[in-house]
Biopython code that builds the backbone (N, CA, C, O; Angstrom):
import numpy as np
from Bio.PDB.StructureBuilder import StructureBuilder

atoms = [
    (1, "SER", "N", (75.510, -19.353, -39.447)),
    (1, "SER", "CA", (74.097, -18.857, -39.661)),
    (1, "SER", "C", (74.099, -17.310, -39.579)),
    (1, "SER", "O", (74.662, -16.678, -38.684)),
    (2, "TYR", "N", (73.429, -16.786, -40.580)),
    (2, "TYR", "CA", (73.233, -15.187, -40.786)),
    (2, "TYR", "C", (71.800, -15.000, -40.118)),
    (2, "TYR", "O", (70.992, -15.924, -40.025)),
    (3, "ALA", "N", (71.583, -13.761, -39.683)),
    (3, "ALA", "CA", (70.499, -13.038, -39.132)),
    (3, "ALA", "C", (70.303, -11.849, -39.619)),
    (3, "ALA", "O", (71.255, -11.276, -40.150)),
    (4, "ILE", "N", (69.186, -11.300, -39.553)),
    (4, "ILE", "CA", (68.826, -9.807, -40.042)),
    (4, "ILE", "C", (67.914, -9.228, -38.946)),
    (4, "ILE", "O", (67.044, -9.865, -38.351)),
    (5, "ASN", "N", (68.203, -8.047, -38.777)),
    (5, "ASN", "CA", (67.359, -7.263, -37.733)),
    (5, "ASN", "C", (66.278, -6.399, -38.393)),
    (5, "ASN", "O", (66.494, -5.780, -39.435)),
    (6, "GLY", "N", (65.183, -6.383, -37.786)),
    (6, "GLY", "CA", (64.076, -5.434, -38.243)),
    (6, "GLY", "C", (62.911, -5.497, -37.364)),
    (6, "GLY", "O", (62.826, -6.312, -36.446)),
    (7, "PRO", "N", (61.965, -4.588, -37.664)),
    (7, "PRO", "CA", (60.717, -4.512, -36.885)),
    (7, "PRO", "C", (59.728, -5.690, -37.236)),
    (7, "PRO", "O", (59.615, -6.223, -38.340)),
    (8, "LEU", "N", (59.145, -5.945, -36.267)),
    (8, "LEU", "CA", (58.036, -7.172, -36.472)),
    (8, "LEU", "C", (56.695, -6.544, -36.711)),
    (8, "LEU", "O", (56.289, -5.666, -35.950)),
    (9, "PHE", "N", (55.975, -6.966, -37.760)),
    (9, "PHE", "CA", (54.714, -6.748, -38.116)),
    (9, "PHE", "C", (53.654, -7.867, -38.092)),
    (9, "PHE", "O", (53.891, -8.994, -38.525)),
    (10, "ILE", "N", (52.430, -7.484, -37.544)),
    (10, "ILE", "CA", (51.481, -8.774, -37.474)),
    (10, "ILE", "C", (50.021, -8.145, -37.989)),
    (10, "ILE", "O", (49.663, -6.986, -37.776)),
    (11, "ARG", "N", (49.405, -8.956, -38.571)),
    (11, "ARG", "CA", (48.001, -8.708, -39.063)),
    (11, "ARG", "C", (47.110, -8.629, -37.873)),
    (11, "ARG", "O", (47.190, -9.417, -36.930)),
    (12, "PRO", "N", (46.129, -7.499, -37.964)),
    (12, "PRO", "CA", (45.123, -7.215, -36.785)),
    (12, "PRO", "C", (44.440, -8.756, -36.427)),
    (12, "PRO", "O", (44.139, -8.883, -35.240)),
    (13, "CYS", "N", (44.206, -9.752, -37.170)),
    (13, "CYS", "CA", (43.536, -10.956, -36.926)),
    (13, "CYS", "C", (44.621, -11.955, -36.050)),
    (13, "CYS", "O", (44.257, -13.012, -35.536)),
    (14, "ASP", "N", (45.860, -11.487, -35.983)),
    (14, "ASP", "CA", (46.811, -12.231, -35.263)),
    (14, "ASP", "C", (46.898, -11.874, -33.631)),
    (14, "ASP", "O", (47.434, -12.537, -32.743)),
    (15, "VAL", "N", (46.229, -10.676, -33.545)),
    (15, "VAL", "CA", (46.262, -10.172, -32.141)),
    (15, "VAL", "C", (45.307, -10.987, -31.286)),
    (15, "VAL", "O", (44.092, -11.078, -31.456)),
    (16, "THR", "N", (46.115, -11.624, -30.245)),
    (16, "THR", "CA", (45.331, -12.482, -29.260)),
    (16, "THR", "C", (44.428, -11.698, -28.285)),
    (16, "THR", "O", (44.776, -10.607, -27.835)),
    (17, "SER", "N", (43.324, -12.256, -27.990)),
    (17, "SER", "CA", (42.244, -11.576, -27.096)),
    (17, "SER", "C", (41.789, -10.405, -27.740)),
    (17, "SER", "O", (41.820, -9.328, -27.145)),
    (18, "ARG", "N", (41.340, -10.514, -28.977)),
    (18, "ARG", "CA", (40.966, -9.142, -29.728)),
    (18, "ARG", "C", (39.717, -8.425, -29.124)),
    (18, "ARG", "O", (39.637, -7.200, -29.218)),
    (19, "GLU", "N", (38.740, -9.152, -28.505)),
    (19, "GLU", "CA", (37.751, -8.640, -27.658)),
    (19, "GLU", "C", (38.269, -7.643, -26.665)),
    (19, "GLU", "O", (37.521, -6.733, -26.307)),
    (20, "GLN", "N", (39.550, -7.745, -26.167)),
    (20, "GLN", "CA", (39.968, -6.895, -25.002)),
    (20, "GLN", "C", (40.704, -5.820, -25.682)),
    (20, "GLN", "O", (41.120, -4.916, -24.958)),
    (21, "LEU", "N", (40.930, -5.757, -26.898)),
    (21, "LEU", "CA", (41.866, -4.857, -27.588)),
    (21, "LEU", "C", (41.273, -3.406, -27.503)),
    (21, "LEU", "O", (40.165, -3.132, -27.965)),
    (22, "ILE", "N", (42.092, -2.495, -26.878)),
    (22, "ILE", "CA", (41.772, -1.015, -26.856)),
    (22, "ILE", "C", (42.359, -0.285, -28.047)),
    (22, "ILE", "O", (43.549, -0.006, -28.189)),
    (23, "ILE", "N", (41.304, 0.006, -28.940)),
    (23, "ILE", "CA", (41.572, 0.719, -30.013)),
    (23, "ILE", "C", (41.498, 2.258, -30.120)),
    (23, "ILE", "O", (40.426, 2.832, -29.928)),
    (24, "THR", "N", (42.586, 2.907, -30.414)),
    (24, "THR", "CA", (42.776, 4.436, -30.305)),
    (24, "THR", "C", (43.177, 4.986, -31.734)),
    (24, "THR", "O", (43.707, 6.083, -31.910)),
    (25, "THR", "N", (42.871, 4.129, -32.682)),
    (25, "THR", "CA", (42.967, 4.557, -34.170)),
    (25, "THR", "C", (41.899, 4.324, -34.751)),
    (25, "THR", "O", (41.073, 3.578, -34.226)),
    (26, "LYS", "N", (41.667, 4.932, -36.015)),
    (26, "LYS", "CA", (40.513, 4.809, -36.884)),
    (26, "LYS", "C", (40.558, 3.315, -37.400)),
    (26, "LYS", "O", (41.500, 2.586, -37.089)),
    (27, "SER", "N", (39.487, 2.864, -38.222)),
    (27, "SER", "CA", (39.275, 1.523, -38.570)),
    (27, "SER", "C", (40.387, 1.175, -39.679)),
    (27, "SER", "O", (40.999, 2.030, -40.318)),
    (28, "SER", "N", (40.535, -0.072, -39.795)),
    (28, "SER", "CA", (41.623, -0.791, -40.603)),
    (28, "SER", "C", (41.484, -0.703, -41.990)),
    (28, "SER", "O", (40.374, -0.407, -42.431)),
    (29, "TYR", "N", (42.401, -0.903, -42.748)),
    (29, "TYR", "CA", (42.316, -1.219, -44.255)),
    (29, "TYR", "C", (42.636, -2.823, -44.409)),
    (29, "TYR", "O", (43.307, -3.548, -43.674)),
    (30, "GLU", "N", (41.975, -3.105, -45.532)),
    (30, "GLU", "CA", (42.296, -4.379, -45.940)),
    (30, "GLU", "C", (43.593, -5.244, -45.848)),
    (30, "GLU", "O", (43.671, -6.431, -45.531)),
    (31, "ARG", "N", (44.652, -4.330, -46.216)),
    (31, "ARG", "CA", (45.919, -4.772, -46.447)),
    (31, "ARG", "C", (46.849, -4.247, -45.179)),
    (31, "ARG", "O", (48.075, -4.170, -45.259)),
    (32, "GLU", "N", (46.162, -3.931, -44.113)),
    (32, "GLU", "CA", (46.895, -3.279, -43.066)),
    (32, "GLU", "C", (47.564, -4.280, -41.997)),
    (32, "GLU", "O", (47.004, -5.205, -41.410)),
    (33, "VAL", "N", (48.721, -3.918, -41.908)),
    (33, "VAL", "CA", (49.578, -4.758, -40.628)),
    (33, "VAL", "C", (49.814, -3.767, -39.610)),
    (33, "VAL", "O", (49.722, -2.556, -39.810)),
    (34, "LEU", "N", (50.171, -4.397, -38.331)),
    (34, "LEU", "CA", (50.492, -3.554, -37.161)),
    (34, "LEU", "C", (52.009, -3.724, -36.792)),
    (34, "LEU", "O", (52.569, -4.820, -36.767)),
    (35, "LYS", "N", (52.564, -2.630, -36.533)),
    (35, "LYS", "CA", (54.041, -2.705, -36.085)),
    (35, "LYS", "C", (54.070, -2.987, -34.591)),
    (35, "LYS", "O", (53.440, -2.252, -33.830)),
    (36, "CYS", "N", (54.765, -4.004, -34.144)),
    (36, "CYS", "CA", (54.767, -4.435, -32.816)),
    (36, "CYS", "C", (55.678, -3.603, -32.066)),
    (36, "CYS", "O", (56.733, -3.243, -32.588)),
    (37, "ASP", "N", (55.337, -3.227, -30.766)),
    (37, "ASP", "CA", (56.186, -2.437, -29.984)),
    (37, "ASP", "C", (57.441, -3.026, -29.642)),
    (37, "ASP", "O", (57.654, -4.187, -29.989)),
    (38, "GLY", "N", (58.380, -2.321, -28.948)),
    (38, "GLY", "CA", (59.659, -3.077, -28.628)),
    (38, "GLY", "C", (60.782, -2.796, -29.630)),
    (38, "GLY", "O", (60.610, -2.053, -30.597)),
    (39, "SER", "N", (61.834, -3.359, -29.391)),
    (39, "SER", "CA", (63.008, -3.281, -30.262)),
    (39, "SER", "C", (62.857, -4.128, -31.483)),
    (39, "SER", "O", (61.897, -4.893, -31.578)),
    (40, "ASN", "N", (63.669, -4.038, -32.329)),
    (40, "ASN", "CA", (63.775, -4.883, -33.601)),
    (40, "ASN", "C", (64.151, -6.239, -33.232)),
    (40, "ASN", "O", (64.913, -6.503, -32.302)),
    (41, "ARG", "N", (63.517, -7.196, -34.090)),
    (41, "ARG", "CA", (63.759, -8.568, -33.778)),
    (41, "ARG", "C", (64.777, -9.204, -34.750)),
    (41, "ARG", "O", (64.861, -8.818, -35.916)),
    (42, "GLN", "N", (65.593, -10.243, -34.213)),
    (42, "GLN", "CA", (66.474, -10.711, -35.094)),
    (42, "GLN", "C", (65.829, -12.054, -35.645)),
    (42, "GLN", "O", (65.211, -12.811, -34.896)),
    (43, "ILE", "N", (66.002, -12.296, -36.951)),
    (43, "ILE", "CA", (65.424, -13.364, -37.731)),
    (43, "ILE", "C", (66.440, -14.046, -38.377)),
    (43, "ILE", "O", (67.211, -13.452, -39.131)),
    (44, "LEU", "N", (66.530, -15.371, -38.134)),
    (44, "LEU", "CA", (67.504, -16.226, -38.888)),
    (44, "LEU", "C", (67.089, -16.403, -40.577)),
    (44, "LEU", "O", (65.980, -16.707, -41.017)),
    (45, "VAL", "N", (68.218, -16.142, -41.285)),
    (45, "VAL", "CA", (68.010, -16.043, -42.787)),
    (45, "VAL", "C", (67.220, -17.344, -43.178)),
    (45, "VAL", "O", (66.246, -17.234, -43.924)),
    (46, "GLU", "N", (67.593, -18.528, -42.717)),
    (46, "GLU", "CA", (66.952, -19.735, -43.040)),
    (46, "GLU", "C", (65.271, -19.749, -42.858)),
    (46, "GLU", "O", (64.486, -20.488, -43.451)),
    (47, "ASN", "N", (64.995, -18.829, -41.976)),
    (47, "ASN", "CA", (63.560, -18.841, -41.554)),
    (47, "ASN", "C", (62.710, -17.835, -42.473)),
    (47, "ASN", "O", (61.495, -17.739, -42.302)),
    (48, "ILE", "N", (63.307, -17.172, -43.341)),
    (48, "ILE", "CA", (62.797, -16.078, -44.293)),
    (48, "ILE", "C", (62.195, -16.995, -45.539)),
    (48, "ILE", "O", (62.872, -17.857, -46.100)),
    (49, "ILE", "N", (60.975, -16.717, -45.849)),
    (49, "ILE", "CA", (60.325, -17.429, -46.869)),
    (49, "ILE", "C", (59.927, -16.599, -48.016)),
    (49, "ILE", "O", (59.280, -17.103, -48.934)),
    (50, "GLY", "N", (60.289, -15.295, -48.028)),
    (50, "GLY", "CA", (60.036, -14.282, -48.998)),
    (50, "GLY", "C", (60.142, -13.022, -48.534)),
    (50, "GLY", "O", (60.502, -12.875, -47.366)),
    (51, "LYS", "N", (59.858, -11.893, -49.335)),
    (51, "LYS", "CA", (60.030, -10.470, -48.965)),
    (51, "LYS", "C", (58.555, -9.812, -49.282)),
    (51, "LYS", "O", (57.721, -10.246, -50.077)),
    (52, "CYS", "N", (58.458, -8.638, -48.439)),
    (52, "CYS", "CA", (57.355, -8.051, -48.823)),
    (52, "CYS", "C", (57.587, -6.490, -48.534)),
    (52, "CYS", "O", (58.685, -6.223, -48.046)),
    (53, "SER", "N", (56.868, -5.615, -48.724)),
    (53, "SER", "CA", (56.871, -4.119, -48.676)),
    (53, "SER", "C", (55.791, -3.717, -47.647)),
    (53, "SER", "O", (54.617, -4.077, -47.728)),
    (54, "VAL", "N", (56.333, -2.890, -46.613)),
    (54, "VAL", "CA", (55.243, -2.437, -45.696)),
    (54, "VAL", "C", (55.508, -0.726, -45.846)),
    (54, "VAL", "O", (56.570, -0.156, -45.596)),
    (55, "LEU", "N", (54.356, -0.149, -46.280)),
    (55, "LEU", "CA", (54.456, 1.262, -46.520)),
    (55, "LEU", "C", (53.537, 2.015, -45.634)),
    (55, "LEU", "O", (52.571, 1.494, -45.075)),
    (56, "SER", "N", (53.860, 3.208, -45.533)),
    (56, "SER", "CA", (52.894, 4.298, -44.870)),
    (56, "SER", "C", (51.677, 4.491, -45.683)),
    (56, "SER", "O", (51.735, 3.974, -46.799)),
    (57, "LEU", "N", (50.619, 5.100, -45.392)),
    (57, "LEU", "CA", (49.282, 5.096, -46.180)),
    (57, "LEU", "C", (49.701, 6.015, -47.532)),
    (57, "LEU", "O", (49.308, 5.821, -48.682)),
    (58, "LYS", "N", (50.652, 7.118, -47.037)),
    (58, "LYS", "CA", (51.014, 7.955, -48.386)),
    (58, "LYS", "C", (51.708, 7.314, -49.369)),
    (58, "LYS", "O", (51.392, 7.431, -50.553)),
    (59, "HIS", "N", (52.706, 6.586, -48.962)),
    (59, "HIS", "CA", (53.445, 5.819, -49.902)),
    (59, "HIS", "C", (52.712, 4.592, -50.645)),
    (59, "HIS", "O", (52.971, 4.286, -51.809)),
    (60, "TYR", "N", (51.928, 4.039, -49.981)),
    (60, "TYR", "CA", (51.122, 3.017, -50.292)),
    (60, "TYR", "C", (50.192, 3.294, -51.468)),
    (60, "TYR", "O", (49.956, 2.507, -52.385)),
    (61, "CYS", "N", (49.659, 4.612, -51.304)),
    (61, "CYS", "CA", (48.712, 5.305, -52.487)),
    (61, "CYS", "C", (49.493, 5.869, -53.636)),
    (61, "CYS", "O", (48.967, 6.200, -54.699)),
    (62, "THR", "N", (50.727, 5.960, -53.384)),
    (62, "THR", "CA", (51.551, 6.727, -54.632)),
    (62, "THR", "C", (52.457, 5.999, -55.383)),
    (62, "THR", "O", (52.677, 6.383, -56.531)),
    (63, "TYR", "N", (53.110, 4.874, -54.888)),
    (63, "TYR", "CA", (54.028, 4.263, -55.639)),
    (63, "TYR", "C", (54.275, 2.714, -55.098)),
    (63, "TYR", "O", (53.815, 2.388, -54.004)),
    (64, "ARG", "N", (54.980, 1.821, -55.869)),
    (64, "ARG", "CA", (55.322, 0.567, -55.620)),
    (64, "ARG", "C", (56.666, 0.377, -56.095)),
    (64, "ARG", "O", (57.105, 1.060, -57.021)),
    (65, "LEU", "N", (57.480, -0.687, -55.403)),
    (65, "LEU", "CA", (58.622, -1.169, -55.894)),
    (65, "LEU", "C", (58.265, -2.394, -56.950)),
    (65, "LEU", "O", (57.551, -3.337, -56.610)),
    (66, "THR", "N", (58.781, -2.282, -58.127)),
    (66, "THR", "CA", (58.247, -3.259, -59.109)),
    (66, "THR", "C", (58.675, -4.841, -58.869)),
    (66, "THR", "O", (58.285, -5.753, -59.598)),
    (67, "GLU", "N", (59.378, -4.977, -57.942)),
    (67, "GLU", "CA", (60.271, -6.358, -57.595)),
    (67, "GLU", "C", (59.208, -6.989, -56.596)),
    (67, "GLU", "O", (59.312, -8.199, -56.395)),
    (68, "ILE", "N", (58.384, -6.421, -56.070)),
    (68, "ILE", "CA", (57.477, -6.801, -54.929)),
    (68, "ILE", "C", (55.932, -7.124, -55.569)),
    (68, "ILE", "O", (55.258, -6.178, -55.976)),
    (69, "PRO", "N", (55.444, -8.429, -55.630)),
    (69, "PRO", "CA", (54.193, -8.503, -56.015)),
    (69, "PRO", "C", (53.098, -7.952, -55.216)),
    (69, "PRO", "O", (53.118, -8.061, -53.990)),
    (70, "GLU", "N", (52.122, -7.353, -55.849)),
    (70, "GLU", "CA", (51.052, -6.700, -55.141)),
    (70, "GLU", "C", (50.389, -7.250, -53.852)),
    (70, "GLU", "O", (49.938, -6.562, -52.936)),
    (71, "CYS", "N", (50.405, -8.725, -53.938)),
    (71, "CYS", "CA", (49.976, -9.466, -52.762)),
    (71, "CYS", "C", (50.826, -9.472, -51.735)),
    (71, "CYS", "O", (50.429, -10.013, -50.703)),
    (72, "ASP", "N", (52.057, -8.937, -51.759)),
    (72, "ASP", "CA", (53.064, -8.856, -50.693)),
    (72, "ASP", "C", (53.191, -7.412, -50.439)),
    (72, "ASP", "O", (54.229, -7.122, -49.843)),
    (73, "VAL", "N", (52.400, -6.410, -50.736)),
    (73, "VAL", "CA", (52.341, -5.107, -50.238)),
    (73, "VAL", "C", (51.423, -4.752, -49.137)),
    (73, "VAL", "O", (50.262, -5.157, -49.187)),
    (74, "TYR", "N", (51.846, -4.012, -48.120)),
    (74, "TYR", "CA", (50.910, -3.822, -46.960)),
    (74, "TYR", "C", (51.142, -2.397, -46.466)),
    (74, "TYR", "O", (52.147, -1.734, -46.722)),
    (75, "ILE", "N", (50.093, -1.993, -45.724)),
    (75, "ILE", "CA", (49.948, -0.637, -45.155)),
    (75, "ILE", "C", (50.237, -0.737, -43.785)),
    (75, "ILE", "O", (49.894, -1.741, -43.162)),
    (76, "CYS", "N", (50.873, 0.263, -43.208)),
    (76, "CYS", "CA", (50.991, 0.338, -41.789)),
    (76, "CYS", "C", (50.809, 1.502, -41.124)),
    (76, "CYS", "O", (51.733, 2.292, -41.318)),
    (77, "GLU", "N", (49.716, 2.002, -40.213)),
    (77, "GLU", "CA", (49.604, 3.156, -39.685)),
    (77, "GLU", "C", (49.487, 3.094, -38.234)),
    (77, "GLU", "O", (49.314, 4.126, -37.585)),
    (78, "SER", "N", (49.567, 1.979, -37.699)),
    (78, "SER", "CA", (49.412, 1.648, -36.229)),
    (78, "SER", "C", (50.376, 0.872, -35.704)),
    (78, "SER", "O", (51.061, 0.089, -36.361)),
    (79, "GLN", "N", (50.474, 1.092, -34.312)),
    (79, "GLN", "CA", (51.449, 0.264, -33.626)),
    (79, "GLN", "C", (50.592, -0.591, -32.384)),
    (79, "GLN", "O", (49.672, -0.100, -31.730)),
    (80, "TYR", "N", (51.017, -1.699, -32.261)),
    (80, "TYR", "CA", (50.335, -2.765, -31.332)),
    (80, "TYR", "C", (51.223, -2.562, -30.009)),
    (80, "TYR", "O", (52.435, -2.769, -30.065)),
    (81, "ILE", "N", (50.677, -2.203, -28.965)),
    (81, "ILE", "CA", (51.426, -2.166, -27.699)),
    (81, "ILE", "C", (50.869, -3.324, -26.885)),
    (81, "ILE", "O", (49.717, -3.359, -26.452)),
    (82, "SER", "N", (51.752, -4.228, -26.723)),
    (82, "SER", "CA", (51.537, -5.641, -26.206)),
    (82, "SER", "C", (50.862, -5.415, -24.638)),
    (82, "SER", "O", (49.776, -5.851, -24.257)),
    (83, "ASP", "N", (51.844, -4.601, -23.855)),
    (83, "ASP", "CA", (51.631, -4.381, -22.393)),
    (83, "ASP", "C", (50.164, -3.754, -22.064)),
    (83, "ASP", "O", (49.403, -4.168, -21.189)),
    (84, "GLY", "N", (49.947, -2.737, -22.896)),
    (84, "GLY", "CA", (48.544, -2.097, -22.706)),
    (84, "GLY", "C", (47.357, -2.680, -23.723)),
    (84, "GLY", "O", (46.207, -2.253, -23.827)),
    (85, "HIS", "N", (47.955, -3.736, -24.409)),
    (85, "HIS", "CA", (47.032, -4.317, -25.348)),
    (85, "HIS", "C", (46.100, -3.313, -26.018)),
    (85, "HIS", "O", (44.873, -3.329, -25.920)),
    (86, "SER", "N", (46.779, -2.493, -26.666)),
    (86, "SER", "CA", (46.050, -1.393, -27.459)),
    (86, "SER", "C", (46.756, -1.134, -28.718)),
    (86, "SER", "O", (47.882, -1.563, -28.968)),
    (87, "LEU", "N", (46.012, -0.385, -29.530)),
    (87, "LEU", "CA", (46.763, 0.249, -30.803)),
    (87, "LEU", "C", (46.846, 1.518, -30.655)),
    (87, "LEU", "O", (46.021, 2.092, -29.944)),
    (88, "ARG", "N", (47.904, 2.244, -31.323)),
    (88, "ARG", "CA", (48.071, 3.523, -31.346)),
    (88, "ARG", "C", (48.585, 3.826, -32.576)),
    (88, "ARG", "O", (49.186, 2.970, -33.225)),
    (89, "SER", "N", (48.388, 5.161, -33.055)),
    (89, "SER", "CA", (48.930, 5.636, -34.419)),
    (89, "SER", "C", (50.573, 5.585, -34.372)),
    (89, "SER", "O", (51.079, 5.782, -33.267)),
    (90, "LEU", "N", (51.233, 5.396, -35.217)),
    (90, "LEU", "CA", (52.723, 5.462, -35.340)),
    (90, "LEU", "C", (53.068, 6.796, -34.983)),
    (90, "LEU", "O", (52.444, 7.722, -35.500)),
    (91, "ILE", "N", (54.014, 7.023, -34.136)),
    (91, "ILE", "CA", (54.463, 8.283, -33.752)),
    (91, "ILE", "C", (55.462, 8.626, -34.684)),
    (91, "ILE", "O", (55.449, 9.738, -35.211)),
    (92, "LYS", "N", (56.364, 7.750, -34.955)),
    (92, "LYS", "CA", (57.520, 7.982, -35.882)),
    (92, "LYS", "C", (57.123, 7.108, -37.061)),
    (92, "LYS", "O", (56.797, 5.932, -36.897)),
    (93, "GLY", "N", (57.155, 7.707, -38.274)),
    (93, "GLY", "CA", (56.986, 7.056, -39.598)),
    (93, "GLY", "C", (57.682, 5.977, -39.972)),
    (93, "GLY", "O", (58.737, 5.751, -39.379)),
    (94, "LEU", "N", (57.297, 5.205, -40.891)),
    (94, "LEU", "CA", (58.210, 3.995, -41.261)),
    (94, "LEU", "C", (59.339, 4.443, -42.288)),
    (94, "LEU", "O", (59.209, 5.344, -43.117)),
    (95, "LYS", "N", (60.270, 3.797, -42.124)),
    (95, "LYS", "CA", (61.548, 4.042, -43.024)),
    (95, "LYS", "C", (60.888, 3.747, -44.535)),
    (95, "LYS", "O", (60.265, 2.736, -44.860)),
    (96, "ARG", "N", (61.178, 4.836, -45.316)),
    (96, "ARG", "CA", (61.008, 4.632, -46.701)),
    (96, "ARG", "C", (61.902, 3.675, -47.396)),
    (96, "ARG", "O", (63.096, 3.888, -47.190)),
    (97, "PRO", "N", (61.660, 2.817, -48.059)),
    (97, "PRO", "CA", (62.470, 2.067, -48.997)),
    (97, "PRO", "C", (63.298, 3.029, -49.897)),
    (97, "PRO", "O", (62.780, 3.983, -50.478)),
    (98, "SER", "N", (64.677, 2.703, -49.977)),
    (98, "SER", "CA", (65.463, 3.553, -50.990)),
    (98, "SER", "C", (66.179, 2.559, -51.768)),
    (98, "SER", "O", (66.434, 1.418, -51.383)),
    (99, "LEU", "N", (66.503, 3.095, -52.949)),
    (99, "LEU", "CA", (67.085, 2.200, -53.927)),
    (99, "LEU", "C", (68.563, 2.993, -54.234)),
    (99, "LEU", "O", (68.759, 4.185, -53.997)),
    (100, "SER", "N", (69.498, 2.103, -54.785)),
    (100, "SER", "CA", (70.819, 2.573, -55.174)),
    (100, "SER", "C", (70.591, 3.658, -56.171)),
    (100, "SER", "O", (69.519, 3.731, -56.772)),
    (101, "LEU", "N", (71.648, 4.578, -56.382)),
    (101, "LEU", "CA", (71.710, 5.365, -57.326)),
    (101, "LEU", "C", (71.848, 4.699, -58.612)),
    (101, "LEU", "O", (71.559, 5.302, -59.646)),
    (102, "LYS", "N", (72.269, 3.495, -58.622)),
    (102, "LYS", "CA", (72.705, 2.668, -59.824)),
    (102, "LYS", "C", (71.140, 2.069, -60.387)),
    (102, "LYS", "O", (70.971, 1.681, -61.543)),
    (103, "ALA", "N", (70.151, 2.081, -59.423)),
    (103, "ALA", "CA", (68.825, 1.610, -59.604)),
    (103, "ALA", "C", (68.352, 2.166, -61.030)),
    (103, "ALA", "O", (68.723, 3.254, -61.470)),
    (104, "LEU", "N", (67.438, 1.238, -61.738)),
    (104, "LEU", "CA", (66.924, 1.710, -63.024)),
    (104, "LEU", "C", (65.613, 2.512, -62.650)),
    (104, "LEU", "O", (64.992, 2.188, -61.638)),
    (105, "ALA", "N", (65.181, 3.559, -63.453)),
    (105, "ALA", "CA", (63.886, 4.160, -63.302)),
    (105, "ALA", "C", (62.585, 3.194, -63.137)),
    (105, "ALA", "O", (61.631, 3.469, -62.409)),
    (106, "ASP", "N", (62.689, 2.125, -63.860)),
    (106, "ASP", "CA", (61.554, 1.293, -63.977)),
    (106, "ASP", "C", (61.511, 0.257, -62.784)),
    (106, "ASP", "O", (60.780, -0.734, -62.790)),
    (107, "GLU", "N", (62.344, 0.583, -61.798)),
    (107, "GLU", "CA", (62.320, -0.353, -60.597)),
    (107, "GLU", "C", (61.172, 0.303, -59.477)),
    (107, "GLU", "O", (60.756, -0.366, -58.532)),
    (108, "ILE", "N", (60.777, 1.576, -59.716)),
    (108, "ILE", "CA", (59.722, 2.128, -58.949)),
    (108, "ILE", "C", (58.489, 2.595, -59.820)),
    (108, "ILE", "O", (58.636, 3.446, -60.697)),
    (109, "TRP", "N", (57.405, 2.075, -59.581)),
    (109, "TRP", "CA", (56.198, 2.472, -60.285)),
    (109, "TRP", "C", (55.514, 3.493, -59.558)),
    (109, "TRP", "O", (55.175, 3.198, -58.413)),
    (110, "THR", "N", (55.218, 4.731, -60.022)),
    (110, "THR", "CA", (54.569, 5.664, -59.490)),
    (110, "THR", "C", (53.264, 5.994, -60.173)),
    (110, "THR", "O", (53.210, 6.314, -61.360)),
    (111, "PHE", "N", (52.198, 5.902, -59.367)),
    (111, "PHE", "CA", (50.787, 6.039, -59.985)),
    (111, "PHE", "C", (50.646, 7.459, -60.368)),
    (111, "PHE", "O", (51.125, 8.420, -59.765)),
    (112, "ARG", "N", (49.768, 7.477, -61.689)),
    (112, "ARG", "CA", (49.495, 8.837, -62.053)),
    (112, "ARG", "C", (48.423, 9.487, -61.298)),
    (112, "ARG", "O", (48.409, 10.716, -61.235)),
    (113, "LYS", "N", (47.528, 8.787, -60.722)),
    (113, "LYS", "CA", (46.652, 9.447, -59.765)),
    (113, "LYS", "C", (46.745, 8.649, -58.460)),
    (113, "LYS", "O", (46.805, 7.423, -58.562)),
    (114, "GLU", "N", (46.764, 9.190, -57.294)),
    (114, "GLU", "CA", (46.847, 8.852, -55.880)),
    (114, "GLU", "C", (45.543, 7.950, -55.709)),
    (114, "GLU", "O", (44.392, 8.315, -55.950)),
    (115, "LEU", "N", (45.964, 6.657, -55.228)),
    (115, "LEU", "CA", (44.824, 5.645, -54.940)),
    (115, "LEU", "C", (44.019, 6.211, -53.893)),
    (115, "LEU", "O", (44.567, 6.920, -53.049)),
    (116, "LEU", "N", (42.679, 5.967, -53.841)),
    (116, "LEU", "CA", (41.779, 6.053, -52.737)),
    (116, "LEU", "C", (41.394, 5.038, -52.160)),
    (116, "LEU", "O", (40.600, 4.350, -52.802)),
    (117, "LEU", "N", (41.708, 4.650, -51.045)),
    (117, "LEU", "CA", (41.380, 3.435, -50.276)),
    (117, "LEU", "C", (40.185, 3.419, -49.306)),
    (117, "LEU", "O", (39.976, 4.386, -48.573)),
    (118, "ARG", "N", (39.393, 2.319, -49.296)),
    (118, "ARG", "CA", (38.158, 2.262, -48.520)),
    (118, "ARG", "C", (38.697, 1.498, -47.145)),
    (118, "ARG", "O", (39.508, 0.573, -47.189)),
    (119, "GLN", "N", (38.153, 1.999, -45.974)),
    (119, "GLN", "CA", (38.456, 1.573, -44.815)),
    (119, "GLN", "C", (37.445, 0.424, -44.420)),
    (119, "GLN", "O", (37.547, -0.141, -43.331)),
]
sb = StructureBuilder()
sb.init_structure("model")
sb.init_model(0)
sb.init_chain("A")
sb.init_seg("    ")
for serial, (resi, resn, name, xyz) in enumerate(atoms, 1):
    if name == "N":
        sb.init_residue(resn, " ", resi, " ")
    sb.init_atom(name, np.array(xyz, "f"), 0.0, 1.0, " ", f" {name:<3s}", serial, name[0])
structure = sb.get_structure()
């Protein structure tokens, strides 16, 4: 059985005891997810049901990988600290998706105008 390693992301609604959550970041976006603290998680390949794209706000507003449906594209600006039960701005940015040099130009869609998002 094969496994992959990577960060774990959760939706704000998945945080348990949300009434106790200490928020140290600004309000969230509709498509926002939170990066969980701690090391990367190992996930068995047979448990994967699809793929998504998690982007920083800057990248979310400027481009998309064409192979990922829009419903599977998310923003991440915050980290969920489980011990302190708090949210903090990401200190280290997200890894930007990269394509092979052999990738075709039509595999990345760049917006003519940057998207303006409501919080």
